C-alpha positions as CSV (number, residue, x, y, z in Angstrom):
1,M,0.0,0.0,0.0
2,K,2.8,2.3,1.0
3,F,4.5,1.6,-2.3
4,W,1.5,2.4,-4.3
5,K,1.1,5.6,-2.8
6,R,4.9,6.8,-3.2
7,A,4.6,5.7,-6.9
8,S,1.1,7.6,-7.3
9,G,2.7,10.8,-5.8
10,A,5.7,10.6,-7.7
11,I,3.7,10.3,-10.5
12,K,1.7,13.4,-9.8
13,D,4.8,15.5,-8.8
14,R,6.4,14.5,-12.5
15,R,3.2,15.6,-14.3
16,S,3.3,19.0,-12.4
17,L,7.0,19.5,-13.3
18,L,6.1,18.9,-17.0
19,K,3.2,21.5,-16.9
20,A,5.6,24.0,-15.1
21,S,8.0,23.5,-17.9
22,F,5.7,24.8,-20.3
23,T,4.7,27.7,-18.3
24,Q,5.2,31.4,-20.1
25,R,7.1,33.9,-17.9
26,S,4.7,36.7,-16.9
27,E,4.2,39.2,-13.9
28,F,3.0,36.2,-11.8
29,R,4.5,33.1,-13.4
30,N,8.1,31.9,-13.4
31,P,8.8,28.4,-14.7
32,D,11.9,27.9,-12.5
33,I,10.3,29.3,-9.3
34,E,7.2,27.0,-9.8
35,A,9.7,24.0,-10.3
36,A,11.5,24.8,-7.1
37,V,8.1,24.9,-5.2
38,I,6.7,21.6,-6.5
39,K,10.1,19.9,-5.5
40,A,10.0,21.7,-2.1
41,T,6.3,20.2,-1.7
42,T,6.6,16.9,-3.2
43,H,4.3,14.0,-2.0
44,D,7.2,12.3,-0.4
45,E,6.5,12.0,3.5
46,S,9.9,10.7,4.2
47,R,11.8,13.7,4.0
48,V,12.0,17.4,3.4
49,D,13.8,18.8,0.4
50,Y,15.7,21.7,2.0
51,R,18.0,22.4,-1.0
52,N,15.0,23.5,-3.1
53,A,13.4,25.2,-0.4
54,Q,16.5,27.4,0.4
55,R,16.3,28.3,-3.6
56,V,12.7,29.7,-3.2
57,F,14.1,31.6,0.0
58,A,17.0,33.1,-2.1
59,W,14.4,34.2,-4.7
60,V,12.3,36.0,-2.3
61,R,15.2,37.8,-0.8
62,I,16.0,39.3,-4.3
63,S,13.0,41.5,-5.1
64,D,9.3,41.7,-4.2
65,D,8.6,40.5,-7.9
66,Y,10.0,36.9,-7.1
67,L,8.0,37.1,-3.9
68,R,4.5,37.6,-5.9
69,Q,5.6,34.7,-8.1
70,V,6.5,32.4,-5.1
71,L,3.1,33.2,-3.5
72,W,1.3,32.5,-6.8
73,A,3.1,29.1,-7.5
74,L,2.7,28.0,-3.7
75,S,-1.3,28.9,-3.8
76,H,-1.8,27.3,-7.0
77,R,0.0,24.1,-5.6
78,M,-2.1,24.3,-2.3
79,W,-5.6,24.9,-4.1
80,R,-5.0,21.8,-6.2
81,T,-4.1,19.1,-3.7
82,H,-6.1,17.1,-1.2
83,D,-2.9,15.3,0.3
84,W,-1.6,16.3,3.8
85,V,1.9,15.9,3.2
86,V,1.9,18.4,0.3
87,V,-0.1,20.9,2.2
88,L,2.2,20.6,5.3
89,K,5.2,21.0,3.4
90,G,3.4,24.2,1.6
91,L,2.9,25.8,5.1
92,M,6.5,25.0,6.3
93,L,7.7,26.7,3.0
94,L,5.4,29.6,3.7
95,H,6.5,29.8,7.4
96,G,10.0,30.3,5.9
97,V,9.4,32.8,3.5
98,F,7.7,35.0,6.4
99,C,11.3,34.4,8.3
100,C,13.0,36.1,5.3
101,K,11.7,39.5,6.5
102,V,11.9,41.3,3.2
103,P,9.4,44.5,2.7
104,G,7.1,42.7,0.4
105,I,6.1,40.3,3.2
106,Q,4.2,43.4,4.8
107,E,1.9,43.7,2.0
108,I,0.4,39.9,1.7
109,G,-2.2,40.3,4.6
110,R,-4.4,37.3,4.6
111,L,-3.2,34.4,2.8
112,P,-4.3,33.9,-0.9
113,F,-5.5,30.3,0.1
114,D,-7.7,28.7,2.6
115,M,-7.1,25.8,4.5
116,M,-9.4,25.9,7.4
117,N,-11.7,23.2,6.0
118,F,-8.8,21.0,4.9
119,K,-9.5,17.5,4.7
120,D,-7.0,14.9,3.6
121,K,-9.1,12.4,1.0
122,H,-7.8,9.5,3.2
123,T,-9.8,10.8,6.2
124,K,-11.2,7.3,7.3
125,R,-8.1,6.7,8.9
126,G,-8.0,7.8,12.6
127,K,-4.4,9.1,12.1
128,L,-5.3,11.5,9.2
129,L,-8.0,12.9,11.5
130,G,-5.5,14.4,14.0
131,L,-3.2,15.6,10.9
132,N,-6.1,17.4,9.5
133,E,-6.8,19.5,12.7
134,F,-2.9,20.1,13.2
135,I,-2.8,21.3,9.6
136,R,-5.8,23.6,10.3
137,A,-4.3,24.9,13.5
138,Y,-0.8,25.6,11.8
139,Y,-2.7,27.4,9.0
140,A,-4.6,29.5,11.5
141,F,-1.6,30.6,13.1
142,L,0.2,31.5,9.7
143,D,-2.9,33.2,8.4
144,E,-3.1,35.5,11.5
145,K,0.7,36.4,11.6
146,S,0.4,37.1,8.2
147,S,-2.5,39.9,8.6
148,F,-0.6,41.0,12.0
149,I,2.4,41.8,9.7
150,F,0.4,43.7,7.4
151,F,-1.7,45.7,9.9
152,H,1.3,46.4,12.1
153,S,3.4,47.8,9.1
154,Q,0.2,50.2,8.4
155,E,0.1,51.3,12.0
156,Q,4.0,51.9,11.9
157,R,3.9,54.2,8.9
158,D,0.6,56.0,10.3
159,R,2.5,56.6,13.7
160,R,5.5,58.0,11.7
161,V,3.1,60.3,9.9
162,K,1.3,61.6,13.0
163,E,4.5,61.9,14.9
164,R,5.8,64.3,12.2
165,M,2.6,66.2,12.0
166,A,2.5,66.7,15.8
167,S,6.1,67.8,15.8
168,L,5.0,70.6,13.7
169,S,1.6,71.5,15.5
170,R,2.0,73.2,18.7
171,D,-1.4,71.8,20.1
172,A,-0.4,68.2,20.7
173,S,1.5,67.9,23.9
174,I,4.4,65.7,24.6
175,E,2.5,63.8,27.0
176,E,-0.4,63.0,24.7
177,Q,2.2,61.7,22.0
178,K,3.5,59.3,24.7
179,E,0.2,58.2,25.9
180,K,-0.7,57.4,22.3
181,S,2.5,55.7,21.5
182,M,2.0,53.5,24.7
183,I,-1.6,52.6,23.9
184,Q,-0.3,51.2,20.3
185,D,2.5,49.2,21.7
186,L,-0.1,47.8,24.3
187,I,-2.3,46.7,21.3
188,W,0.8,45.3,19.6
189,M,1.5,43.1,22.7
190,Q,-1.9,42.2,23.0
191,N,-1.8,40.8,19.3
192,L,1.5,38.9,20.0
193,Q,-0.2,37.2,23.0
194,G,-2.8,36.1,20.3
195,L,-0.4,34.8,18.0
196,L,1.2,32.8,21.2
197,D,-2.0,31.2,21.9
198,L,-2.4,30.2,18.3
199,L,1.0,28.6,18.7
200,L,0.1,26.6,21.6
201,H,-2.6,25.2,20.1
202,I,-0.4,23.5,17.4
203,L,0.2,20.1,19.0
204,P,0.0,16.6,17.8
205,K,-2.8,14.7,19.5
206,S,-1.2,11.4,19.5
207,K,2.1,9.6,19.0
208,E,0.6,7.9,15.8
209,M,0.8,11.2,14.0
210,L,4.6,11.9,14.7
211,N,6.6,11.4,11.5
212,V,9.5,13.1,10.0
213,L,7.3,16.4,8.8
214,V,5.3,16.5,11.9
215,L,8.6,17.0,13.8
216,E,10.1,19.3,11.2
217,A,6.9,21.4,11.6
218,M,7.0,21.2,15.5
219,D,10.7,22.7,15.2
220,C,9.3,25.8,13.1
221,V,6.5,26.2,15.8
222,V,8.9,26.2,18.8
223,I,11.5,28.7,17.0
224,E,8.5,31.0,16.4
225,I,7.5,30.5,20.3
226,Y,11.0,31.7,21.3
227,D,10.9,34.8,18.9
228,I,7.5,35.7,20.3
229,C,8.1,35.5,23.7
230,G,11.2,37.4,23.4
231,R,9.3,40.2,22.0
232,I,6.7,40.1,24.8
233,C,8.9,39.9,27.4
234,N,10.8,43.2,26.1
235,G,7.6,44.8,25.7
236,I,6.5,44.0,29.1
237,G,9.8,45.5,30.4
238,S,9.2,48.6,28.5
239,V,5.6,48.9,29.8
240,L,6.9,48.2,33.6
241,A,9.3,51.1,33.1
242,T,6.5,53.7,32.2
243,I,3.7,52.2,34.3
244,N,3.5,55.5,36.3
245,C,2.6,57.3,33.0
246,A,-0.3,55.2,32.1
247,G,-3.7,56.4,32.2
248,E,-6.9,54.3,33.1
249,Y,-7.3,52.8,29.9
250,G,-3.7,52.0,29.3
251,A,-3.4,50.6,32.9
252,K,-6.4,48.4,32.3
253,M,-4.7,47.1,29.0
254,A,-1.4,46.7,30.7
255,L,-2.8,44.7,33.5
256,S,-4.8,42.7,31.1
257,I,-1.3,42.1,29.5
258,L,0.4,41.0,32.5
259,Q,-2.3,38.6,33.7
260,K,-2.2,37.0,30.2
261,A,1.6,36.8,30.5
262,K,1.3,34.9,34.0
263,V,-1.0,32.5,32.4
264,H,1.6,31.6,29.6
265,H,4.2,31.7,32.2
266,E,2.1,28.7,33.8
267,E,1.4,26.9,29.9
268,L,4.7,27.2,28.1
269,P,6.9,25.1,30.3
270,V,4.3,22.2,29.7
271,Y,3.9,22.6,26.2
272,L,7.8,22.5,25.8
273,E,8.1,19.7,27.8
274,F,5.6,17.7,25.6
275,C,7.7,18.7,22.8
276,R,10.8,17.4,24.0
277,E,9.0,14.2,25.1
278,I,8.0,13.6,21.4
279,G,11.5,14.5,20.1
280,V,11.4,18.2,19.0
281,G,15.0,19.0,18.6
282,N,14.7,22.7,19.3
283,A,12.6,22.5,22.5
284,S,15.6,21.6,24.4
285,E,16.0,25.0,25.8
286,C,13.1,26.6,27.5
287,P,13.1,30.5,27.0
288,K,13.7,32.2,30.3
289,M,10.3,34.3,30.9
290,E,10.6,36.2,34.1
291,E,7.6,36.1,36.6
292,I,5.4,39.2,36.8
293,P,6.1,41.0,40.0
294,E,3.0,41.3,42.1
295,E,3.8,44.8,43.2
296,R,3.6,46.0,39.5
297,M,0.2,44.5,39.2
298,R,-1.0,46.2,42.5
299,E,0.4,49.3,41.2
300,L,-1.8,49.4,38.0
301,E,-4.8,48.3,40.0
302,Q,-4.2,51.2,42.3
303,I,-4.0,53.5,39.1
304,I,-7.0,52.1,37.7
305,N,-9.0,52.5,41.0
306,R,-7.4,56.0,41.3
307,N,-8.5,57.0,37.8
308,S,-12.1,55.6,38.1
309,E,-13.1,57.5,41.4
310,Q,-11.6,60.8,39.8
311,H,-13.7,60.2,36.9
312,K,-17.0,59.7,39.0
313,I,-16.1,62.7,40.6
314,E,-15.9,64.7,37.9
315,Q,-19.1,63.3,36.2
316,S,-21.2,63.5,39.3
317,P,-23.3,66.7,39.7
318,N,-22.4,69.9,41.3
319,E,-23.4,69.3,44.9
320,E,-23.8,73.1,45.1
321,E,-26.3,72.8,42.6
322,K,-28.5,70.4,44.1
323,S,-28.0,71.3,47.8
324,I,-30.2,73.7,49.4
325,I,-28.6,76.9,50.2
326,F,-29.2,78.9,53.4
327,V,-28.3,82.8,53.0
328,E,-29.1,84.9,56.0
329,H,-30.3,88.3,55.8
330,H,-30.2,90.5,58.7
331,N,-33.3,92.7,58.0
332,S,-33.8,95.6,60.4
333,M,-37.5,96.2,60.4
334,K,-39.4,99.4,61.5
335,T,-41.9,97.8,63.4
336,D,-41.8,98.2,67.2
337,D,-42.2,94.3,67.8
338,L,-39.3,93.5,65.6
339,D,-36.9,96.2,66.8
340,N,-36.0,94.4,70.1
341,S,-35.8,91.0,68.3
342,K,-33.7,91.6,65.6
343,S,-34.6,88.4,64.2
344,S,-32.9,87.2,61.0
345,L,-34.7,85.6,58.1
346,K,-33.5,82.8,56.2
347,T,-33.9,82.5,52.3
348,V,-34.3,79.1,50.9
349,I,-33.1,78.7,47.1
350,T,-34.0,75.5,45.7
351,D,-34.4,74.0,42.1
352,D,-38.3,73.1,43.1
353,W,-41.2,75.2,43.5
354,E,-42.3,75.6,46.8
355,V,-46.2,75.8,47.3
356,F,-47.8,77.2,50.4
357,Q,-51.3,75.4,50.5
358,D,-53.4,77.8,52.5
359,Q,-52.3,81.2,51.1
360,H,-52.5,79.6,47.5
361,Q,-55.7,78.6,48.3
362,K,-57.0,81.6,49.7
363,S,-55.6,83.8,46.9
364,N,-57.2,81.5,44.2
365,Q,-60.6,82.2,45.9
366,D,-60.1,85.8,46.2
367,L,-58.7,86.4,42.9
368,E,-61.5,84.3,41.2
369,L,-63.7,87.4,42.0
370,I,-61.9,89.3,39.4
371,D,-63.5,88.4,35.8
372,L,-61.9,89.7,32.8
373,V,-65.3,89.1,30.9
374,S,-67.3,91.4,33.7
375,S,-67.6,95.0,33.1
376,P,-64.9,97.6,34.3
377,A,-67.2,99.0,36.8
378,K,-68.0,95.6,38.1
379,N,-64.5,94.5,38.5
380,N,-63.2,98.1,40.0
381,A,-65.8,97.5,43.0
382,R,-64.3,94.1,43.3
383,I,-60.8,95.3,43.6
384,N,-61.8,98.1,46.0
385,H,-63.1,95.5,48.1
386,L,-59.8,93.3,48.0
387,V,-57.6,96.4,48.7
388,Q,-59.6,97.2,51.8
389,Q,-59.0,93.5,53.0
390,N,-55.2,94.0,52.4
391,I,-55.4,91.2,49.7
392,V,-54.4,92.9,47.0
393,E,-51.8,96.0,47.0
394,L,-52.1,98.4,44.0
395,P,-48.7,99.5,42.8
396,D,-47.8,103.2,43.2
397,L,-47.7,104.5,39.6
398,I,-47.2,108.4,40.6
399,S,-43.8,107.9,42.5
400,F,-41.9,106.3,39.5
């Protein structure tokens, strides 16, 4: 069975190489590059063709035009196959392309092919079911990393433009620029922690899955873990150095990052220990991740609590507007009864209307006697009656 599978895979590879030899050169196609990609992603699961993989990386480092042709050849190869060997080799080849660190990598964005629903044509076998999950997890990481590189490069360009504009403008203060820069760094660290989560999900579920290709892919994954852990540790060190300058929003993000780093500090040794047990060579040395000081986390919590309390005070209504204000007026009355007492009257100022029931009802009953529809003579008689009873006081129109 294995012999016929190898023979069938070899025939398919030769057919693909024959088609590539008749390819005309264009902006996206190069027969030499397509042949190197096919040889680097053959159906042979017993070995990895490092020689042709290095040829592909050399083309990528020359110019972005070759990078575009490599991506086209690799995408075409991945779309047409349903064999886990070809797909896994293609993912490792793409992972190596990302490690070339050329400017064109920043413009890829989402990968031009989709392997999230990949299924090998021999999925009835239990071994291949685990391999399908392994390939999907590996693809999910590479797709997210490509997107991360794209958006991070865009943010870096926007940051340089904004810093240049801010240096010319006098409105933006240095503190505001530092705070914005800190927020962008915190977002970058959160994205790195998300990539580390995806890496920790790339794991063979059983020892039956172990072969040369899976162990080679795990070597690539472990190297990536070392790189991302180093970047996260450096970022945490810079955050802790400027922790006192963080606002409430920045302090919350920094606290979340430190809590996540604490979780990774516990998960990573277990993951690498498993990799050593299954024979992954690059997992022999565990990266040193310093423990997060509890004092720093408490400082962030204090910053958050202090800023939240200050925010509540600023947002609460003014107590002077809501409270009742008592203003004393010392009025000297000419009445004989009040001269000796020298009493003080208190004026109460509130936002609500105060209604005095007795006087209000009496005034309404008396004022109902005045009718605008009645004749003026009749109303004058009523007004005189009210004046005599000291209910209505007529204004002095003469002494103006």
